[in-house]
C-alpha positions in Angstrom: 0.0 0.0 0.0 2.8 2.4 0.9 4.6 1.7 -2.4 1.5 2.7 -4.3 1.3 5.9 -2.3 4.9 6.7 -3.0 4.3 6.3 -6.7 1.3 8.7 -6.6 3.3 11.2 -4.6 6.2 10.9 -6.9 4.0 11.4 -10.0 2.4 14.5 -8.5 5.8 16.0 -7.7 7.0 15.3 -11.2 3.9 17.0 -12.6 4.6 20.3 -10.8 7.3 21.6 -13.2 5.4 20.1 -16.1 2.4 22.3 -15.1 4.7 25.4 -14.7 3.9 25.5 -11.0 7.5 25.4 -9.8 11.0 26.4 -10.8 14.2 24.7 -9.7 13.4 22.8 -6.4 10.6 25.1 -5.3 7.4 23.4 -4.0 6.5 19.9 -2.9 3.6 17.4 -2.8 2.7 14.8 -0.2 0.1 12.1 0.4 -1.1 10.3 3.5 -2.2 6.8 4.4 -4.6 7.5 7.3 -4.9 3.9 8.3 -1.1 3.6 8.8 -0.8 7.2 10.1 2.1 7.8 7.7 2.6 10.4 5.0 5.0 10.5 2.1 6.7 13.8 1.0 9.4 15.1 -1.4 12.9 15.3 0.1 14.3 18.8 0.6 16.2 20.5 -2.2 16.2 17.6 -4.7 15.9 18.6 -8.3 12.7 17.2 -9.9 14.7 15.9 -12.9 16.8 13.8 -10.6 14.0 12.7 -8.2 13.2 9.0 -7.9 10.3 7.3 -6.1 12.8 5.7 -3.6 14.0 9.2 -2.7 10.7 10.1 -1.1 10.6 10.3 2.7 8.0 8.6 4.9 6.9 10.5 8.1 4.6 9.7 10.9 2.1 12.2 12.5 4.5 12.9 15.3 7.0 14.3 12.9 9.4 11.4 12.9 11.1 10.1 9.8 10.4 6.4 9.6 11.8 5.7 6.1 14.1 7.4 3.7 17.8 8.3 3.5 17.2 12.0 2.7 15.9 14.9 4.8 12.2 15.6 4.1 11.0 18.9 2.6 11.6 22.0 4.7 7.8 22.4 4.6 7.1 19.1 6.2 6.0 20.6 9.5 3.4 22.7 7.6 2.0 19.6 5.9 2.0 17.9 9.3 -0.1 20.6 10.9 -2.6 20.4 8.0 -2.9 16.6 8.2 -3.5 16.8 11.9 -6.1 19.6 11.7 -8.0 18.5 8.6 -8.6 14.7 8.8 -10.6 14.7 5.6 -7.6 15.5 3.4 -5.4 12.9 1.8 -2.9 15.0 -0.1 -1.2 18.4 -0.1 0.6 20.4 -2.7 2.7 23.6 -2.1 4.1 25.7 -4.9 5.5 29.1 -5.5 3.4 29.5 -8.7 3.7 33.2 -9.8 0.1 34.3 -10.0 -1.0 32.8 -6.7 2.2 33.8 -5.0 1.7 37.4 -6.1 -1.6 37.5 -4.3 0.1 36.0 -1.2 2.8 38.6 -1.4 0.1 41.3 -1.6 -1.5 39.9 1.4 -4.8 39.5 -0.4 -7.4 36.7 -0.6 -8.5 35.9 -4.1 -12.2 37.0 -4.6 -14.6 34.7 -6.4 -15.4 36.6 -9.6 -16.7 33.8 -11.7 -17.9 30.2 -12.3 -14.4 28.8 -12.9 -13.5 29.8 -9.4 -16.8 28.6 -8.0 -16.5 25.2 -9.6 -13.7 24.4 -7.2 -13.7 26.9 -4.3 -16.9 27.8 -2.5 -15.9 31.4 -1.8 -12.8 33.5 -1.6 -9.5 31.7 -1.3 -8.2 33.2 2.0 -4.8 34.7 2.6 -3.5 34.1 6.1 -2.5 36.8 8.5 1.1 37.9 8.7 3.2 35.8 11.1 4.6 37.6 14.1 8.4 38.0 14.3 8.3 35.4 17.1 6.3 32.9 15.0 8.6 33.4 12.0 11.8 33.2 14.1 11.1 29.9 15.9 9.5 26.8 14.4 8.6 28.8 11.3 7.2 25.9 9.2 5.1 24.6 12.0 3.7 28.1 12.7 2.9 28.5 9.0 0.6 25.5 9.3 -0.9 26.9 12.5 -1.8 30.2 10.9 -3.3 28.4 7.9 -5.5 26.3 10.2 -6.4 29.5 12.0 -7.6 31.0 8.7 -10.1 28.2 8.4 -11.7 28.7 11.8 -15.0 29.5 10.1 -14.4 27.9 6.7 -14.9 24.3 5.6 -11.5 23.2 4.3 -13.1 20.8 1.9 -15.3 23.6 0.4 -12.3 25.9 0.0 -9.4 23.4 -0.6 -6.6 26.0 -0.8 -5.0 28.9 0.9 -2.4 31.6 0.4 0.2 31.8 3.1 1.0 35.5 3.4 4.3 36.5 1.9 5.0 32.9 1.0 2.7 31.1 -1.5 -0.2 28.7 -2.0 -1.1 25.4 -0.5 -3.9 23.2 -1.9 -5.3 19.9 -0.7 -7.8 17.2 -1.6 -8.9 13.6 -0.9 -5.6 12.5 -2.4 -2.5 14.0 -3.8 -3.8 13.9 -7.4 -6.8 16.0 -6.4 -4.5 18.4 -4.5 -2.4 18.8 -7.7 -5.5 19.4 -9.8 -6.5 22.2 -7.4 -3.1 23.7 -7.5 -3.4 24.1 -11.2 -6.9 25.6 -10.9 -5.8 28.0 -8.1 -3.0 29.4 -10.3 -5.5 29.9 -13.2 -8.1 31.6 -11.0 -5.4 33.8 -9.5 -4.4 34.9 -12.9 -8.0 35.5 -14.0 -8.8 37.5 -10.9 -5.9 39.8 -11.5 -7.0 40.5 -15.1 -10.6 41.0 -13.9 -9.5 43.7 -11.5 -7.2 45.2 -14.1 -10.0 45.5 -16.7 -12.6 46.5 -14.1 -11.4 47.8 -10.8 -15.0 47.9 -9.6 -15.8 44.3 -10.6 -18.3 42.6 -8.2 -17.9 39.1 -6.9 -20.1 36.3 -8.2 -23.6 36.2 -6.9 -24.1 33.7 -4.1 -26.8 31.8 -6.0 -24.6 31.3 -9.1 -21.6 30.4 -6.9 -23.7 27.8 -5.1 -25.1 26.4 -8.4 -21.6 25.8 -9.8 -20.0 24.5 -6.7 -22.8 22.2 -5.7 -23.4 20.7 -9.1 -19.9 19.3 -8.8 -19.5 18.7 -5.0 -23.0 18.7 -3.5 -25.0 15.7 -2.3 -27.0 15.8 -5.6 -24.0 16.6 -7.8 -24.6 15.8 -11.5 -21.5 17.2 -13.3 -19.5 14.6 -15.2 -19.9 10.8 -15.4 -20.9 8.5 -12.6 
């Protein structure tokens, strides 16, 4: 079972540069086996072109490395906080994709201006608060996860499966790592479209609640009918 998970996580990581979501060694993807209480994540600083499935690192939910010869991603503690706080998620993707990261650097949530956004995110994609100097100075990656969780105090993380970590970049998640990757691609596109929307019309209004609900629920609601079953 874990070997299959490693392959899925490897495939998702390799897809990040193919989708123009990362440059060099930026970003990472992980996936979790909830029954085993273990997750698999990219090793730190390894070039995607040189990455192999056996390079991936296996971690437990206490933050211990249980398998792998390399150090795990520097963002491992952030992934760990999200897996602990959001038990529904099975995979996480973090990138520094330029459009989404620009919103994060601006400290702005991405408003929902249209149905493309609403098909995947039921409302604005939130940007976290700025971390305090103390939070950034000690256990930075863990605290990044904590401020993300804090941003979802009143938001269902499965309805809005992504976030912008202020001054840092986007994280997305899903039922597995493939879904997290899909949402990372979508997040980058809606970030781009939202920028152009505001550029063309600085007074653009967000999508009406009824239309947003229609588009989100036809894909994700209890009576969803989009696609094949």
